[in-house]
All heavy atoms as atom14 arrays in JSON, in Angstrom:
{
  "sequence": "MVAFGSVVGALLPFGLRRLNFDPAVCSTPFVATLVDVSGLIIYFSVAQVVLRGALL",
  "atom14_mask": [
    [1, 1, 1, 1, 1, 1, 1, 1, 0, 0, 0, 0, 0, 0],
    [1, 1, 1, 1, 1, 1, 1, 0, 0, 0, 0, 0, 0, 0],
    [1, 1, 1, 1, 1, 0, 0, 0, 0, 0, 0, 0, 0, 0],
    [1, 1, 1, 1, 1, 1, 1, 1, 1, 1, 1, 0, 0, 0],
    [1, 1, 1, 1, 0, 0, 0, 0, 0, 0, 0, 0, 0, 0],
    [1, 1, 1, 1, 1, 1, 0, 0, 0, 0, 0, 0, 0, 0],
    [1, 1, 1, 1, 1, 1, 1, 0, 0, 0, 0, 0, 0, 0],
    [1, 1, 1, 1, 1, 1, 1, 0, 0, 0, 0, 0, 0, 0],
    [1, 1, 1, 1, 0, 0, 0, 0, 0, 0, 0, 0, 0, 0],
    [1, 1, 1, 1, 1, 0, 0, 0, 0, 0, 0, 0, 0, 0],
    [1, 1, 1, 1, 1, 1, 1, 1, 0, 0, 0, 0, 0, 0],
    [1, 1, 1, 1, 1, 1, 1, 1, 0, 0, 0, 0, 0, 0],
    [1, 1, 1, 1, 1, 1, 1, 0, 0, 0, 0, 0, 0, 0],
    [1, 1, 1, 1, 1, 1, 1, 1, 1, 1, 1, 0, 0, 0],
    [1, 1, 1, 1, 0, 0, 0, 0, 0, 0, 0, 0, 0, 0],
    [1, 1, 1, 1, 1, 1, 1, 1, 0, 0, 0, 0, 0, 0],
    [1, 1, 1, 1, 1, 1, 1, 1, 1, 1, 1, 0, 0, 0],
    [1, 1, 1, 1, 1, 1, 1, 1, 1, 1, 1, 0, 0, 0],
    [1, 1, 1, 1, 1, 1, 1, 1, 0, 0, 0, 0, 0, 0],
    [1, 1, 1, 1, 1, 1, 1, 1, 0, 0, 0, 0, 0, 0],
    [1, 1, 1, 1, 1, 1, 1, 1, 1, 1, 1, 0, 0, 0],
    [1, 1, 1, 1, 1, 1, 1, 1, 0, 0, 0, 0, 0, 0],
    [1, 1, 1, 1, 1, 1, 1, 0, 0, 0, 0, 0, 0, 0],
    [1, 1, 1, 1, 1, 0, 0, 0, 0, 0, 0, 0, 0, 0],
    [1, 1, 1, 1, 1, 1, 1, 0, 0, 0, 0, 0, 0, 0],
    [1, 1, 1, 1, 1, 1, 0, 0, 0, 0, 0, 0, 0, 0],
    [1, 1, 1, 1, 1, 1, 0, 0, 0, 0, 0, 0, 0, 0],
    [1, 1, 1, 1, 1, 1, 1, 0, 0, 0, 0, 0, 0, 0],
    [1, 1, 1, 1, 1, 1, 1, 0, 0, 0, 0, 0, 0, 0],
    [1, 1, 1, 1, 1, 1, 1, 1, 1, 1, 1, 0, 0, 0],
    [1, 1, 1, 1, 1, 1, 1, 0, 0, 0, 0, 0, 0, 0],
    [1, 1, 1, 1, 1, 0, 0, 0, 0, 0, 0, 0, 0, 0],
    [1, 1, 1, 1, 1, 1, 1, 0, 0, 0, 0, 0, 0, 0],
    [1, 1, 1, 1, 1, 1, 1, 1, 0, 0, 0, 0, 0, 0],
    [1, 1, 1, 1, 1, 1, 1, 0, 0, 0, 0, 0, 0, 0],
    [1, 1, 1, 1, 1, 1, 1, 1, 0, 0, 0, 0, 0, 0],
    [1, 1, 1, 1, 1, 1, 1, 0, 0, 0, 0, 0, 0, 0],
    [1, 1, 1, 1, 1, 1, 0, 0, 0, 0, 0, 0, 0, 0],
    [1, 1, 1, 1, 0, 0, 0, 0, 0, 0, 0, 0, 0, 0],
    [1, 1, 1, 1, 1, 1, 1, 1, 0, 0, 0, 0, 0, 0],
    [1, 1, 1, 1, 1, 1, 1, 1, 0, 0, 0, 0, 0, 0],
    [1, 1, 1, 1, 1, 1, 1, 1, 0, 0, 0, 0, 0, 0],
    [1, 1, 1, 1, 1, 1, 1, 1, 1, 1, 1, 1, 0, 0],
    [1, 1, 1, 1, 1, 1, 1, 1, 1, 1, 1, 0, 0, 0],
    [1, 1, 1, 1, 1, 1, 0, 0, 0, 0, 0, 0, 0, 0],
    [1, 1, 1, 1, 1, 1, 1, 0, 0, 0, 0, 0, 0, 0],
    [1, 1, 1, 1, 1, 0, 0, 0, 0, 0, 0, 0, 0, 0],
    [1, 1, 1, 1, 1, 1, 1, 1, 1, 0, 0, 0, 0, 0],
    [1, 1, 1, 1, 1, 1, 1, 0, 0, 0, 0, 0, 0, 0],
    [1, 1, 1, 1, 1, 1, 1, 0, 0, 0, 0, 0, 0, 0],
    [1, 1, 1, 1, 1, 1, 1, 1, 0, 0, 0, 0, 0, 0],
    [1, 1, 1, 1, 1, 1, 1, 1, 1, 1, 1, 0, 0, 0],
    [1, 1, 1, 1, 0, 0, 0, 0, 0, 0, 0, 0, 0, 0],
    [1, 1, 1, 1, 1, 0, 0, 0, 0, 0, 0, 0, 0, 0],
    [1, 1, 1, 1, 1, 1, 1, 1, 0, 0, 0, 0, 0, 0],
    [1, 1, 1, 1, 1, 1, 1, 1, 0, 0, 0, 0, 0, 0]
  ],
  "atom14_positions": [
    [[119.75, 93.43, -166.49], [120.66, 92.34, -166.95], [121.71, 92.12, -165.82], [122.05, 91.03, -165.46], [121.27, 92.72, -168.24], [122.22, 91.71, -168.73], [121.42, 90.15, -169.09], [120.42, 90.63, -170.48], [0.0, 0.0, 0.0], [0.0, 0.0, 0.0], [0.0, 0.0, 0.0], [0.0, 0.0, 0.0], [0.0, 0.0, 0.0], [0.0, 0.0, 0.0]],
    [[122.24, 93.17, -165.34], [123.26, 93.06, -164.25], [122.68, 92.51, -162.99], [123.26, 91.65, -162.33], [123.95, 94.39, -164.04], [124.97, 94.34, -162.91], [124.68, 94.9, -165.27], [0.0, 0.0, 0.0], [0.0, 0.0, 0.0], [0.0, 0.0, 0.0], [0.0, 0.0, 0.0], [0.0, 0.0, 0.0], [0.0, 0.0, 0.0], [0.0, 0.0, 0.0]],
    [[121.47, 92.96, -162.62], [120.79, 92.45, -161.48], [120.5, 90.95, -161.59], [120.7, 90.22, -160.6], [119.5, 93.26, -161.21], [0.0, 0.0, 0.0], [0.0, 0.0, 0.0], [0.0, 0.0, 0.0], [0.0, 0.0, 0.0], [0.0, 0.0, 0.0], [0.0, 0.0, 0.0], [0.0, 0.0, 0.0], [0.0, 0.0, 0.0], [0.0, 0.0, 0.0]],
    [[120.09, 90.54, -162.78], [119.77, 89.14, -162.97], [121.01, 88.3, -162.78], [121.06, 87.28, -162.14], [119.23, 88.86, -164.36], [118.97, 87.46, -164.71], [117.97, 86.76, -164.19], [119.84, 86.78, -165.63], [117.75, 85.41, -164.42], [119.59, 85.49, -165.95], [118.56, 84.82, -165.36], [0.0, 0.0, 0.0], [0.0, 0.0, 0.0], [0.0, 0.0, 0.0]],
    [[122.15, 88.73, -163.41], [123.42, 87.99, -163.23], [123.91, 87.95, -161.78], [124.44, 87.03, -161.34], [0.0, 0.0, 0.0], [0.0, 0.0, 0.0], [0.0, 0.0, 0.0], [0.0, 0.0, 0.0], [0.0, 0.0, 0.0], [0.0, 0.0, 0.0], [0.0, 0.0, 0.0], [0.0, 0.0, 0.0], [0.0, 0.0, 0.0], [0.0, 0.0, 0.0]],
    [[123.7, 89.08, -161.12], [124.09, 89.19, -159.61], [123.27, 88.18, -158.76], [123.83, 87.5, -157.97], [123.95, 90.58, -159.16], [124.74, 91.44, -159.9], [0.0, 0.0, 0.0], [0.0, 0.0, 0.0], [0.0, 0.0, 0.0], [0.0, 0.0, 0.0], [0.0, 0.0, 0.0], [0.0, 0.0, 0.0], [0.0, 0.0, 0.0], [0.0, 0.0, 0.0]],
    [[121.98, 88.14, -159.04], [121.15, 87.28, -158.25], [121.46, 85.8, -158.55], [121.62, 84.95, -157.61], [119.62, 87.55, -158.49], [118.76, 86.44, -157.91], [119.26, 88.94, -158.0], [0.0, 0.0, 0.0], [0.0, 0.0, 0.0], [0.0, 0.0, 0.0], [0.0, 0.0, 0.0], [0.0, 0.0, 0.0], [0.0, 0.0, 0.0], [0.0, 0.0, 0.0]],
    [[121.59, 85.43, -159.8], [121.93, 84.07, -160.14], [123.36, 83.73, -159.64], [123.54, 82.68, -159.11], [121.9, 83.87, -161.68], [122.48, 82.51, -162.09], [120.48, 83.97, -162.14], [0.0, 0.0, 0.0], [0.0, 0.0, 0.0], [0.0, 0.0, 0.0], [0.0, 0.0, 0.0], [0.0, 0.0, 0.0], [0.0, 0.0, 0.0], [0.0, 0.0, 0.0]],
    [[124.24, 84.64, -159.78], [125.68, 84.43, -159.28], [125.68, 84.25, -157.75], [126.51, 83.48, -157.2], [0.0, 0.0, 0.0], [0.0, 0.0, 0.0], [0.0, 0.0, 0.0], [0.0, 0.0, 0.0], [0.0, 0.0, 0.0], [0.0, 0.0, 0.0], [0.0, 0.0, 0.0], [0.0, 0.0, 0.0], [0.0, 0.0, 0.0], [0.0, 0.0, 0.0]],
    [[124.73, 84.92, -157.05], [124.74, 84.77, -155.6], [124.03, 83.47, -155.14], [124.45, 82.89, -154.11], [124.0, 85.94, -154.98], [0.0, 0.0, 0.0], [0.0, 0.0, 0.0], [0.0, 0.0, 0.0], [0.0, 0.0, 0.0], [0.0, 0.0, 0.0], [0.0, 0.0, 0.0], [0.0, 0.0, 0.0], [0.0, 0.0, 0.0], [0.0, 0.0, 0.0]],
    [[123.05, 83.01, -155.79], [122.25, 81.88, -155.42], [122.78, 80.58, -155.96], [122.54, 79.52, -155.35], [120.77, 82.08, -155.83], [120.06, 83.23, -155.14], [118.64, 83.31, -155.73], [120.09, 83.04, -153.65], [0.0, 0.0, 0.0], [0.0, 0.0, 0.0], [0.0, 0.0, 0.0], [0.0, 0.0, 0.0], [0.0, 0.0, 0.0], [0.0, 0.0, 0.0]],
    [[123.44, 80.58, -157.07], [123.9, 79.35, -157.76], [124.87, 78.58, -156.88], [124.69, 77.33, -156.82], [124.5, 79.68, -159.1], [124.78, 78.52, -160.01], [123.51, 77.76, -160.31], [125.49, 79.01, -161.28], [0.0, 0.0, 0.0], [0.0, 0.0, 0.0], [0.0, 0.0, 0.0], [0.0, 0.0, 0.0], [0.0, 0.0, 0.0], [0.0, 0.0, 0.0]],
    [[125.85, 79.11, -156.21], [126.79, 78.34, -155.4], [126.03, 77.51, -154.31], [126.43, 76.41, -153.96], [127.71, 79.26, -154.71], [127.74, 80.42, -155.7], [126.33, 80.47, -156.25], [0.0, 0.0, 0.0], [0.0, 0.0, 0.0], [0.0, 0.0, 0.0], [0.0, 0.0, 0.0], [0.0, 0.0, 0.0], [0.0, 0.0, 0.0], [0.0, 0.0, 0.0]],
    [[124.92, 78.07, -153.72], [124.16, 77.26, -152.73], [123.54, 76.02, -153.29], [123.58, 74.97, -152.72], [123.07, 78.23, -152.09], [123.7, 79.28, -151.32], [123.46, 80.62, -151.71], [124.41, 79.14, -150.18], [124.01, 81.68, -151.06], [124.94, 80.2, -149.43], [124.73, 81.5, -149.84], [0.0, 0.0, 0.0], [0.0, 0.0, 0.0], [0.0, 0.0, 0.0]],
    [[122.98, 76.21, -154.51], [122.38, 75.05, -155.19], [123.45, 74.0, -155.61], [123.22, 72.78, -155.5], [0.0, 0.0, 0.0], [0.0, 0.0, 0.0], [0.0, 0.0, 0.0], [0.0, 0.0, 0.0], [0.0, 0.0, 0.0], [0.0, 0.0, 0.0], [0.0, 0.0, 0.0], [0.0, 0.0, 0.0], [0.0, 0.0, 0.0], [0.0, 0.0, 0.0]],
    [[124.56, 74.47, -156.04], [125.6, 73.56, -156.43], [126.24, 72.84, -155.23], [126.57, 71.68, -155.33], [126.72, 74.33, -157.21], [126.32, 74.84, -158.56], [127.4, 75.71, -159.19], [125.97, 73.73, -159.52], [0.0, 0.0, 0.0], [0.0, 0.0, 0.0], [0.0, 0.0, 0.0], [0.0, 0.0, 0.0], [0.0, 0.0, 0.0], [0.0, 0.0, 0.0]],
    [[126.34, 73.53, -154.17], [126.86, 72.84, -152.9], [125.88, 71.77, -152.45], [126.33, 70.7, -152.01], [127.1, 73.95, -151.82], [127.86, 73.34, -150.66], [128.2, 74.34, -149.64], [128.83, 75.5, -150.28], [128.61, 76.75, -149.75], [127.81, 76.98, -148.79], [129.22, 77.75, -150.34], [0.0, 0.0, 0.0], [0.0, 0.0, 0.0], [0.0, 0.0, 0.0]],
    [[124.58, 72.0, -152.63], [123.62, 71.04, -152.22], [123.65, 69.79, -153.15], [123.32, 68.68, -152.69], [122.21, 71.66, -152.3], [121.12, 70.87, -151.67], [119.83, 71.58, -151.65], [119.89, 72.68, -150.66], [119.2, 72.74, -149.57], [118.43, 71.68, -149.27], [119.32, 73.72, -148.74], [0.0, 0.0, 0.0], [0.0, 0.0, 0.0], [0.0, 0.0, 0.0]],
    [[124.05, 69.98, -154.36], [124.21, 68.88, -155.3], [125.6, 68.19, -155.32], [125.93, 67.4, -156.14], [123.91, 69.29, -156.78], [122.49, 69.81, -157.0], [122.41, 70.46, -158.35], [121.54, 68.64, -156.81], [0.0, 0.0, 0.0], [0.0, 0.0, 0.0], [0.0, 0.0, 0.0], [0.0, 0.0, 0.0], [0.0, 0.0, 0.0], [0.0, 0.0, 0.0]],
    [[126.44, 68.68, -154.3], [127.78, 68.12, -154.07], [128.72, 68.43, -155.22], [129.56, 67.61, -155.53], [127.77, 66.65, -153.79], [127.09, 66.3, -152.53], [127.17, 67.03, -151.56], [126.35, 65.18, -152.42], [0.0, 0.0, 0.0], [0.0, 0.0, 0.0], [0.0, 0.0, 0.0], [0.0, 0.0, 0.0], [0.0, 0.0, 0.0], [0.0, 0.0, 0.0]],
    [[128.54, 69.6, -155.9], [129.52, 70.08, -156.89], [130.33, 71.21, -156.18], [129.87, 71.87, -155.32], [128.76, 70.66, -158.11], [128.13, 69.57, -158.94], [126.8, 69.62, -159.1], [128.91, 68.59, -159.55], [126.15, 68.61, -159.92], [128.33, 67.63, -160.34], [126.96, 67.61, -160.5], [0.0, 0.0, 0.0], [0.0, 0.0, 0.0], [0.0, 0.0, 0.0]],
    [[131.54, 71.45, -156.75], [132.41, 72.51, -156.22], [131.85, 73.84, -156.88], [131.92, 74.04, -158.07], [133.84, 72.31, -156.64], [134.75, 73.37, -156.09], [134.33, 74.04, -155.19], [135.87, 73.39, -156.65], [0.0, 0.0, 0.0], [0.0, 0.0, 0.0], [0.0, 0.0, 0.0], [0.0, 0.0, 0.0], [0.0, 0.0, 0.0], [0.0, 0.0, 0.0]],
    [[131.32, 74.76, -156.01], [130.74, 76.03, -156.53], [131.77, 76.88, -157.19], [131.43, 77.59, -158.12], [130.17, 76.66, -155.29], [130.11, 75.67, -154.24], [131.11, 74.58, -154.61], [0.0, 0.0, 0.0], [0.0, 0.0, 0.0], [0.0, 0.0, 0.0], [0.0, 0.0, 0.0], [0.0, 0.0, 0.0], [0.0, 0.0, 0.0], [0.0, 0.0, 0.0]],
    [[132.99, 76.86, -156.8], [133.99, 77.7, -157.35], [134.34, 77.33, -158.79], [134.64, 78.2, -159.62], [135.33, 77.66, -156.6], [0.0, 0.0, 0.0], [0.0, 0.0, 0.0], [0.0, 0.0, 0.0], [0.0, 0.0, 0.0], [0.0, 0.0, 0.0], [0.0, 0.0, 0.0], [0.0, 0.0, 0.0], [0.0, 0.0, 0.0], [0.0, 0.0, 0.0]],
    [[134.18, 76.05, -159.15], [134.46, 75.64, -160.5], [133.3, 75.75, -161.43], [133.39, 76.09, -162.59], [135.04, 74.19, -160.47], [135.21, 73.66, -161.85], [136.28, 74.13, -159.66], [0.0, 0.0, 0.0], [0.0, 0.0, 0.0], [0.0, 0.0, 0.0], [0.0, 0.0, 0.0], [0.0, 0.0, 0.0], [0.0, 0.0, 0.0], [0.0, 0.0, 0.0]],
    [[132.09, 75.41, -160.87], [130.92, 75.3, -161.74], [130.14, 76.53, -161.93], [129.46, 76.74, -162.88], [129.99, 74.25, -161.07], [130.66, 72.64, -160.96], [0.0, 0.0, 0.0], [0.0, 0.0, 0.0], [0.0, 0.0, 0.0], [0.0, 0.0, 0.0], [0.0, 0.0, 0.0], [0.0, 0.0, 0.0], [0.0, 0.0, 0.0], [0.0, 0.0, 0.0]],
    [[130.19, 77.52, -161.02], [129.29, 78.65, -161.06], [129.58, 79.64, -162.23], [128.65, 80.21, -162.81], [129.22, 79.38, -159.75], [130.44, 79.9, -159.42], [0.0, 0.0, 0.0], [0.0, 0.0, 0.0], [0.0, 0.0, 0.0], [0.0, 0.0, 0.0], [0.0, 0.0, 0.0], [0.0, 0.0, 0.0], [0.0, 0.0, 0.0], [0.0, 0.0, 0.0]],
    [[130.84, 79.81, -162.49], [131.24, 80.83, -163.52], [130.68, 80.47, -164.92], [130.07, 81.36, -165.56], [132.72, 81.02, -163.59], [133.23, 81.4, -162.26], [133.16, 82.05, -164.59], [0.0, 0.0, 0.0], [0.0, 0.0, 0.0], [0.0, 0.0, 0.0], [0.0, 0.0, 0.0], [0.0, 0.0, 0.0], [0.0, 0.0, 0.0], [0.0, 0.0, 0.0]],
    [[130.81, 79.22, -165.42], [130.2, 78.99, -166.71], [128.72, 79.11, -166.7], [128.09, 79.51, -167.72], [130.63, 77.52, -167.01], [131.83, 77.28, -166.2], [131.64, 78.17, -164.92], [0.0, 0.0, 0.0], [0.0, 0.0, 0.0], [0.0, 0.0, 0.0], [0.0, 0.0, 0.0], [0.0, 0.0, 0.0], [0.0, 0.0, 0.0], [0.0, 0.0, 0.0]],
    [[128.04, 78.67, -165.64], [126.6, 78.74, -165.59], [126.1, 80.24, -165.64], [125.19, 80.49, -166.41], [126.05, 78.04, -164.37], [126.15, 76.52, -164.49], [126.56, 75.81, -163.36], [125.72, 75.86, -165.59], [126.65, 74.4, -163.42], [125.79, 74.51, -165.67], [126.2, 73.72, -164.57], [0.0, 0.0, 0.0], [0.0, 0.0, 0.0], [0.0, 0.0, 0.0]],
    [[126.69, 81.0, -164.83], [126.32, 82.42, -164.79], [126.59, 83.11, -166.12], [125.74, 83.85, -166.64], [127.06, 83.13, -163.67], [126.78, 84.64, -163.78], [126.59, 82.61, -162.3], [0.0, 0.0, 0.0], [0.0, 0.0, 0.0], [0.0, 0.0, 0.0], [0.0, 0.0, 0.0], [0.0, 0.0, 0.0], [0.0, 0.0, 0.0], [0.0, 0.0, 0.0]],
    [[127.72, 82.79, -166.74], [128.05, 83.46, -168.07], [126.99, 83.01, -169.07], [126.53, 83.85, -169.89], [129.45, 83.11, -168.5], [0.0, 0.0, 0.0], [0.0, 0.0, 0.0], [0.0, 0.0, 0.0], [0.0, 0.0, 0.0], [0.0, 0.0, 0.0], [0.0, 0.0, 0.0], [0.0, 0.0, 0.0], [0.0, 0.0, 0.0], [0.0, 0.0, 0.0]],
    [[126.67, 81.77, -169.08], [125.72, 81.23, -170.06], [124.31, 81.8, -169.81], [123.66, 82.26, -170.84], [125.63, 79.7, -169.96], [126.94, 79.14, -170.2], [124.65, 79.16, -171.02], [0.0, 0.0, 0.0], [0.0, 0.0, 0.0], [0.0, 0.0, 0.0], [0.0, 0.0, 0.0], [0.0, 0.0, 0.0], [0.0, 0.0, 0.0], [0.0, 0.0, 0.0]],
    [[123.91, 81.9, -168.62], [122.54, 82.46, -168.34], [122.53, 83.94, -168.72], [121.48, 84.41, -169.28], [122.17, 82.26, -166.88], [121.86, 80.81, -166.47], [121.74, 80.75, -164.96], [120.58, 80.42, -167.14], [0.0, 0.0, 0.0], [0.0, 0.0, 0.0], [0.0, 0.0, 0.0], [0.0, 0.0, 0.0], [0.0, 0.0, 0.0], [0.0, 0.0, 0.0]],
    [[123.5, 84.68, -168.38], [123.53, 86.12, -168.73], [123.55, 86.32, -170.24], [122.86, 87.19, -170.84], [124.68, 86.85, -168.05], [124.88, 88.22, -168.56], [124.46, 86.86, -166.52], [0.0, 0.0, 0.0], [0.0, 0.0, 0.0], [0.0, 0.0, 0.0], [0.0, 0.0, 0.0], [0.0, 0.0, 0.0], [0.0, 0.0, 0.0], [0.0, 0.0, 0.0]],
    [[124.36, 85.52, -170.95], [124.44, 85.64, -172.41], [123.11, 85.32, -173.07], [122.65, 86.05, -173.95], [125.52, 84.75, -172.98], [126.92, 85.22, -172.66], [127.03, 86.45, -172.24], [127.87, 84.46, -172.77], [0.0, 0.0, 0.0], [0.0, 0.0, 0.0], [0.0, 0.0, 0.0], [0.0, 0.0, 0.0], [0.0, 0.0, 0.0], [0.0, 0.0, 0.0]],
    [[122.5, 84.26, -172.65], [121.2, 83.8, -173.2], [120.11, 84.81, -172.93], [119.32, 85.22, -173.82], [120.8, 82.44, -172.7], [119.36, 82.14, -173.14], [121.74, 81.4, -173.26], [0.0, 0.0, 0.0], [0.0, 0.0, 0.0], [0.0, 0.0, 0.0], [0.0, 0.0, 0.0], [0.0, 0.0, 0.0], [0.0, 0.0, 0.0], [0.0, 0.0, 0.0]],
    [[120.03, 85.36, -171.7], [119.02, 86.34, -171.35], [119.28, 87.64, -172.1], [118.34, 88.3, -172.56], [118.9, 86.55, -169.91], [120.12, 87.05, -169.36], [0.0, 0.0, 0.0], [0.0, 0.0, 0.0], [0.0, 0.0, 0.0], [0.0, 0.0, 0.0], [0.0, 0.0, 0.0], [0.0, 0.0, 0.0], [0.0, 0.0, 0.0], [0.0, 0.0, 0.0]],
    [[120.53, 88.0, -172.33], [120.84, 89.17, -173.11], [120.43, 89.02, -174.54], [119.93, 90.02, -175.12], [0.0, 0.0, 0.0], [0.0, 0.0, 0.0], [0.0, 0.0, 0.0], [0.0, 0.0, 0.0], [0.0, 0.0, 0.0], [0.0, 0.0, 0.0], [0.0, 0.0, 0.0], [0.0, 0.0, 0.0], [0.0, 0.0, 0.0], [0.0, 0.0, 0.0]],
    [[120.65, 87.87, -175.12], [120.15, 87.65, -176.51], [118.69, 87.75, -176.6], [118.12, 88.28, -177.61], [120.7, 86.35, -177.06], [122.15, 86.33, -177.39], [122.59, 84.85, -177.74], [122.46, 87.22, -178.63], [0.0, 0.0, 0.0], [0.0, 0.0, 0.0], [0.0, 0.0, 0.0], [0.0, 0.0, 0.0], [0.0, 0.0, 0.0], [0.0, 0.0, 0.0]],
    [[117.98, 87.15, -175.65], [116.51, 87.18, -175.67], [115.99, 88.64, -175.6], [115.11, 89.03, -176.3], [115.94, 86.33, -174.55], [116.22, 84.84, -174.86], [114.46, 86.62, -174.32], [115.9, 83.94, -173.68], [0.0, 0.0, 0.0], [0.0, 0.0, 0.0], [0.0, 0.0, 0.0], [0.0, 0.0, 0.0], [0.0, 0.0, 0.0], [0.0, 0.0, 0.0]],
    [[116.62, 89.42, -174.69], [116.23, 90.81, -174.58], [116.51, 91.63, -175.88], [115.68, 92.35, -176.38], [116.89, 91.52, -173.41], [116.33, 90.88, -172.1], [116.71, 92.98, -173.41], [117.1, 91.26, -170.88], [0.0, 0.0, 0.0], [0.0, 0.0, 0.0], [0.0, 0.0, 0.0], [0.0, 0.0, 0.0], [0.0, 0.0, 0.0], [0.0, 0.0, 0.0]],
    [[117.71, 91.35, -176.38], [118.07, 92.02, -177.63], [117.15, 91.74, -178.8], [116.66, 92.67, -179.54], [119.55, 91.64, -178.02], [120.03, 92.23, -179.32], [120.51, 93.49, -179.35], [120.05, 91.42, -180.47], [120.96, 94.05, -180.56], [120.5, 91.99, -181.71], [120.93, 93.28, -181.73], [121.39, 93.83, -182.89], [0.0, 0.0, 0.0], [0.0, 0.0, 0.0]],
    [[116.86, 90.47, -179.04], [115.96, 90.11, -180.12], [114.49, 90.53, -179.92], [113.81, 90.83, -180.83], [116.06, 88.6, -180.44], [117.37, 88.29, -181.15], [118.24, 87.36, -180.55], [117.71, 88.87, -182.35], [119.41, 87.02, -181.3], [118.83, 88.56, -183.0], [119.71, 87.63, -182.5], [0.0, 0.0, 0.0], [0.0, 0.0, 0.0], [0.0, 0.0, 0.0]],
    [[114.13, 90.58, -178.61], [112.76, 91.09, -178.34], [112.61, 92.59, -178.67], [111.67, 93.04, -179.23], [112.41, 90.85, -176.84], [112.46, 89.55, -176.54], [0.0, 0.0, 0.0], [0.0, 0.0, 0.0], [0.0, 0.0, 0.0], [0.0, 0.0, 0.0], [0.0, 0.0, 0.0], [0.0, 0.0, 0.0], [0.0, 0.0, 0.0], [0.0, 0.0, 0.0]],
    [[113.64, 93.36, -178.3], [113.64, 94.77, -178.63], [113.71, 94.95, -180.14], [112.98, 95.79, -180.75], [114.81, 95.51, -177.97], [114.97, 96.9, -178.49], [114.57, 95.5, -176.39], [0.0, 0.0, 0.0], [0.0, 0.0, 0.0], [0.0, 0.0, 0.0], [0.0, 0.0, 0.0], [0.0, 0.0, 0.0], [0.0, 0.0, 0.0], [0.0, 0.0, 0.0]],
    [[114.58, 94.21, -180.87], [114.65, 94.24, -182.3], [113.33, 93.89, -183.0], [112.87, 94.6, -183.91], [115.79, 93.35, -182.83], [0.0, 0.0, 0.0], [0.0, 0.0, 0.0], [0.0, 0.0, 0.0], [0.0, 0.0, 0.0], [0.0, 0.0, 0.0], [0.0, 0.0, 0.0], [0.0, 0.0, 0.0], [0.0, 0.0, 0.0], [0.0, 0.0, 0.0]],
    [[112.59, 92.98, -182.42], [111.33, 92.58, -182.98], [110.34, 93.69, -182.85], [109.57, 94.01, -183.77], [110.79, 91.28, -182.32], [109.52, 90.8, -182.85], [109.09, 89.46, -182.17], [109.57, 89.17, -181.07], [108.22, 88.72, -182.8], [0.0, 0.0, 0.0], [0.0, 0.0, 0.0], [0.0, 0.0, 0.0], [0.0, 0.0, 0.0], [0.0, 0.0, 0.0]],
    [[110.27, 94.33, -181.66], [109.4, 95.47, -181.45], [109.73, 96.64, -182.44], [108.82, 97.21, -183.01], [109.43, 95.92, -180.01], [108.67, 97.18, -179.8], [108.87, 94.85, -179.06], [0.0, 0.0, 0.0], [0.0, 0.0, 0.0], [0.0, 0.0, 0.0], [0.0, 0.0, 0.0], [0.0, 0.0, 0.0], [0.0, 0.0, 0.0], [0.0, 0.0, 0.0]],
    [[111.03, 96.88, -182.55], [111.39, 97.98, -183.4], [111.06, 97.71, -184.85], [110.55, 98.55, -185.63], [112.91, 98.34, -183.26], [113.4, 99.33, -184.34], [113.11, 98.85, -181.86], [0.0, 0.0, 0.0], [0.0, 0.0, 0.0], [0.0, 0.0, 0.0], [0.0, 0.0, 0.0], [0.0, 0.0, 0.0], [0.0, 0.0, 0.0], [0.0, 0.0, 0.0]],
    [[111.28, 96.48, -185.33], [111.07, 96.13, -186.73], [109.63, 96.05, -187.07], [109.26, 96.25, -188.2], [111.81, 94.85, -187.1], [113.34, 94.96, -187.1], [113.89, 93.62, -187.31], [113.79, 95.94, -188.18], [0.0, 0.0, 0.0], [0.0, 0.0, 0.0], [0.0, 0.0, 0.0], [0.0, 0.0, 0.0], [0.0, 0.0, 0.0], [0.0, 0.0, 0.0]],
    [[108.79, 95.81, -186.12], [107.34, 95.79, -186.38], [106.79, 97.24, -186.41], [105.7, 97.45, -186.81], [106.61, 95.09, -185.23], [106.73, 93.58, -185.31], [105.8, 92.92, -184.39], [105.85, 91.5, -184.5], [105.36, 90.67, -183.67], [104.69, 91.08, -182.64], [105.48, 89.38, -183.9], [0.0, 0.0, 0.0], [0.0, 0.0, 0.0], [0.0, 0.0, 0.0]],
    [[107.56, 98.2, -186.02], [107.14, 99.57, -186.1], [106.34, 100.0, -184.87], [105.65, 101.03, -184.87], [0.0, 0.0, 0.0], [0.0, 0.0, 0.0], [0.0, 0.0, 0.0], [0.0, 0.0, 0.0], [0.0, 0.0, 0.0], [0.0, 0.0, 0.0], [0.0, 0.0, 0.0], [0.0, 0.0, 0.0], [0.0, 0.0, 0.0], [0.0, 0.0, 0.0]],
    [[106.4, 99.23, -183.75], [105.61, 99.6, -182.57], [106.12, 100.87, -181.92], [105.4, 101.54, -181.24], [105.61, 98.45, -181.59], [0.0, 0.0, 0.0], [0.0, 0.0, 0.0], [0.0, 0.0, 0.0], [0.0, 0.0, 0.0], [0.0, 0.0, 0.0], [0.0, 0.0, 0.0], [0.0, 0.0, 0.0], [0.0, 0.0, 0.0], [0.0, 0.0, 0.0]],
    [[107.36, 101.17, -182.09], [107.96, 102.36, -181.42], [107.79, 103.6, -182.32], [108.1, 104.72, -181.88], [109.45, 102.17, -181.1], [109.69, 101.12, -180.0], [111.23, 100.9, -179.78], [109.09, 101.49, -178.73], [0.0, 0.0, 0.0], [0.0, 0.0, 0.0], [0.0, 0.0, 0.0], [0.0, 0.0, 0.0], [0.0, 0.0, 0.0], [0.0, 0.0, 0.0]],
    [[107.57, 103.42, -183.58], [107.45, 104.6, -184.52], [106.15, 105.34, -184.4], [105.11, 104.97, -184.32], [107.73, 104.12, -185.92], [109.16, 103.57, -186.14], [109.2, 103.06, -187.6], [110.12, 104.55, -185.9], [0.0, 0.0, 0.0], [0.0, 0.0, 0.0], [0.0, 0.0, 0.0], [0.0, 0.0, 0.0], [0.0, 0.0, 0.0], [0.0, 0.0, 0.0]]
  ]
}
C-alpha cells in the first residue's frame, strides 16, 4: 500500500505538468483518493476471503 502511494505520488506530478495543471495543488487529493480506494479494495478482498472460510 505504501509502495503504491509512493509510486503514484512520484509519477503524478509529471502527468499533471504535461496537462498544464499545477502539480503542487492537484497531486495531494489524487494520491489520497487512490490510496484510500485501493486500501478499501484490499480490505474488502481480505474480508471476503476470511468470511468464505478459505483461511480456516
